C-alpha positions as CSV (number, residue, x, y, z in Angstrom):
1,M,-1.5,-16.4,-54.3
2,A,-2.8,-18.5,-51.4
3,R,0.7,-18.6,-50.0
4,I,1.0,-14.8,-50.1
5,L,-2.4,-14.5,-48.5
6,L,-1.4,-17.0,-45.8
7,L,1.9,-15.1,-45.2
8,V,0.1,-11.7,-44.9
9,M,-2.5,-13.2,-42.5
10,S,0.3,-14.8,-40.4
11,M,2.1,-11.5,-40.2
12,F,-1.1,-9.7,-39.2
13,A,-1.8,-12.3,-36.5
14,L,1.7,-11.9,-35.2
15,S,1.4,-8.1,-35.1
16,L,-1.8,-8.4,-33.1
17,G,-0.2,-10.8,-30.7
18,A,2.8,-8.5,-30.3
19,G,0.5,-5.5,-29.7
20,G,-1.3,-7.4,-26.9
21,A,2.0,-8.3,-25.3
22,W,3.2,-4.7,-25.6
23,A,0.0,-3.5,-23.9
24,Q,0.7,-5.8,-21.0
25,L,4.2,-4.2,-20.4
26,T,2.7,-1.1,-18.8
27,V,5.0,0.2,-16.0
28,D,3.5,1.0,-12.6
29,A,5.1,4.3,-11.7
30,Y,4.3,3.7,-8.0
31,R,6.0,0.3,-7.7
32,V,9.7,-0.2,-7.0
33,E,11.8,-3.3,-6.4
34,A,14.9,-2.6,-4.3
35,T,17.8,-4.6,-2.9
36,V,18.0,-4.7,0.9
37,A,20.6,-6.3,3.1
38,N,17.9,-8.1,5.2
39,Q,14.2,-7.9,6.0
40,S,14.6,-5.6,9.1
41,E,12.5,-2.5,9.7
42,A,15.6,-0.3,9.3
43,E,16.3,-1.7,5.9
44,R,12.7,-1.3,4.8
45,V,12.6,2.3,6.0
46,A,15.9,3.1,4.3
47,A,14.7,1.5,1.0
48,T,11.4,3.4,1.2
49,K,13.2,6.7,1.7
50,A,15.8,6.0,-1.0
51,N,13.1,5.2,-3.7
52,L,10.3,7.7,-3.1
53,G,12.2,10.4,-5.0
54,E,12.5,8.0,-8.0
55,V,8.7,7.5,-7.9
56,I,8.0,11.2,-7.7
57,T,10.4,11.8,-10.7
58,R,8.6,9.1,-12.7
59,V,5.2,10.6,-11.9
60,L,6.2,14.1,-12.9
61,G,8.8,13.2,-15.5
62,D,11.2,15.7,-13.9
63,S,13.6,15.4,-11.0
64,A,13.6,19.2,-10.2
65,A,10.6,18.6,-7.9
66,L,12.9,16.7,-5.5
67,Q,14.3,20.1,-4.4
68,H,10.9,21.3,-3.2
69,P,10.8,21.6,0.7
70,L,7.5,19.6,0.9
71,V,8.9,16.8,-1.3
72,R,12.2,16.7,0.7
73,Q,10.1,16.4,3.9
74,A,8.0,13.7,2.3
75,I,11.1,11.7,1.5
76,N,12.1,11.8,5.2
77,D,8.6,10.6,6.0
78,A,8.6,8.1,3.1
79,P,7.0,5.1,5.0
80,N,3.8,7.3,5.3
81,Y,3.5,7.2,1.5
82,L,3.6,3.4,1.2
83,A,0.4,1.5,0.4
84,K,2.0,-1.9,0.9
85,F,5.3,-3.7,0.7
86,S,6.4,-7.3,0.3
87,Y,9.5,-9.3,-0.3
88,S,10.1,-11.2,-3.6
89,S,13.3,-12.7,-2.2
90,D,15.4,-12.5,1.0
91,K,17.1,-9.4,-0.3
92,T,14.5,-7.8,-2.6
93,I,11.7,-5.6,-1.3
94,V,8.8,-4.6,-3.4
95,L,7.5,-1.2,-2.5
96,N,4.1,0.0,-3.6
97,Y,3.6,3.6,-2.9
98,S,0.2,5.2,-2.5
99,P,-0.9,7.0,-5.7
100,Q,-3.4,9.1,-3.7
101,A,-0.9,10.1,-1.1
102,I,1.7,11.1,-3.7
103,Q,-0.9,13.0,-5.8
104,T,-2.0,14.9,-2.6
105,L,1.7,15.7,-1.8
106,L,2.3,17.0,-5.4
107,Q,-0.9,19.1,-5.2
108,Q,0.1,20.6,-1.8
109,A,3.5,21.4,-3.3
110,Q,1.7,23.0,-6.3
111,L,3.6,20.8,-8.7
112,I,0.4,19.5,-10.2
113,A,-3.1,20.9,-10.3
114,A,-5.6,19.9,-7.6
115,S,-8.0,17.3,-8.8
116,A,-11.7,17.4,-8.3
117,S,-11.7,13.9,-6.8
118,T,-13.8,13.6,-3.7
119,A,-12.1,13.0,-0.4
120,Q,-13.5,10.7,2.2
121,G,-14.3,12.0,5.7
122,L,-13.7,9.8,8.8
123,T,-13.6,10.0,12.6
124,L,-10.4,8.8,14.0
125,Y,-9.5,8.1,17.6
126,I,-6.0,7.9,19.0
127,V,-5.7,6.3,22.4
128,D,-2.9,6.0,25.0
129,V,-1.9,9.7,24.5
130,K,-0.3,10.0,28.0
131,D,0.9,13.6,28.2
132,F,1.2,16.9,26.4
133,S,4.3,15.9,24.6
134,A,2.6,12.9,23.1
135,F,-0.4,15.0,22.3
136,K,1.8,17.4,20.2
137,Q,3.6,14.4,18.6
138,V,0.3,12.8,17.5
139,Q,-0.8,16.1,15.9
140,A,2.5,16.6,14.1
141,Y,2.6,13.0,13.0
142,L,-0.9,13.1,11.4
143,K,0.2,16.1,9.3
144,T,3.0,13.9,7.8
145,V,0.7,11.0,6.7
146,G,0.3,11.3,3.0
147,V,-3.3,9.9,2.7
148,I,-4.6,12.4,5.2
149,R,-5.6,15.6,3.5
150,N,-6.8,17.3,6.6
151,A,-7.0,16.4,10.3
152,N,-9.0,18.5,12.8
153,L,-8.9,17.8,16.5
154,V,-12.5,17.5,17.8
155,S,-11.9,16.6,21.4
156,V,-9.5,15.3,24.1
157,E,-10.8,13.1,26.9
158,K,-8.3,11.6,29.3
159,D,-5.8,9.8,27.0
160,V,-8.1,9.7,23.9
161,M,-7.9,12.2,21.1
162,Q,-10.7,12.4,18.6
163,F,-10.0,13.7,15.1
164,S,-12.2,14.5,12.1
165,I,-10.1,13.6,9.1
166,L,-10.4,14.0,5.3
167,L,-8.7,11.2,3.3
168,D,-7.4,11.0,-0.2
169,G,-8.2,7.3,-0.4
170,D,-10.2,4.9,1.7
171,E,-10.1,3.6,5.2
172,Q,-8.1,0.5,4.3
173,L,-5.4,2.6,2.7
174,L,-5.3,4.7,5.8
175,K,-4.9,1.6,8.0
176,T,-2.1,0.2,5.8
177,T,-0.3,3.5,5.7
178,L,-0.4,4.0,9.5
179,A,0.7,0.4,10.1
180,A,3.7,0.9,7.8
181,G,4.7,4.0,9.8
182,N,4.9,2.0,13.1
183,K,3.7,4.9,15.2
184,L,0.1,3.8,15.5
185,Q,-1.4,0.3,16.1
186,V,-5.0,-0.6,15.2
187,V,-7.1,-1.1,18.3
188,S,-10.6,-1.2,16.7
189,D,-12.3,-0.8,13.3
190,K,-15.6,0.5,14.8
191,P,-15.0,3.2,15.7
192,L,-11.6,3.5,13.9
193,S,-9.1,3.6,16.8
194,F,-5.3,3.5,17.0
195,R,-2.9,3.2,19.9
196,W,-0.1,5.7,20.0
197,Q,3.3,4.0,20.3
198,N,5.9,6.4,21.4
């Protein structure tokens, strides 16, 4: 009897241990490991574009969304949807896409319902905007950045544009996303300022 009880208790303990291990095997839908030829910017951008569709498919559970015009545009602008990236080896990149940016994209495309989450408002300065062409490029670029829900131009003074922006995420996520896009370089945190690199 004692042996049977010991056997039952052992099996129970094993099942608890297995359950704990199973719980740790959760998949991060926004994380992808991809093979790259090298660690160049071109390879990173290509990997980011090649894998954003997979992430969107995982999040929605349906690949039909990849035909939506806003989603196709987002895939072209995929670096704007990265929260961070790293390399686990010389030829393996780890891409962590921004859940907030992707959720915002899917809401804008009306593929998911808008959430009641509160967005964060910030003032953003873009400096070194030399001419009207750059002025238009900055405005167009900010519309492609996934974490920015809305960007309103407040003023233009010499080569500085001031925007009032609404974020899906926080200031750090915005800085990381903009740095990954290679169009803007951080100049200052207070006030939040970026240099336009055209």
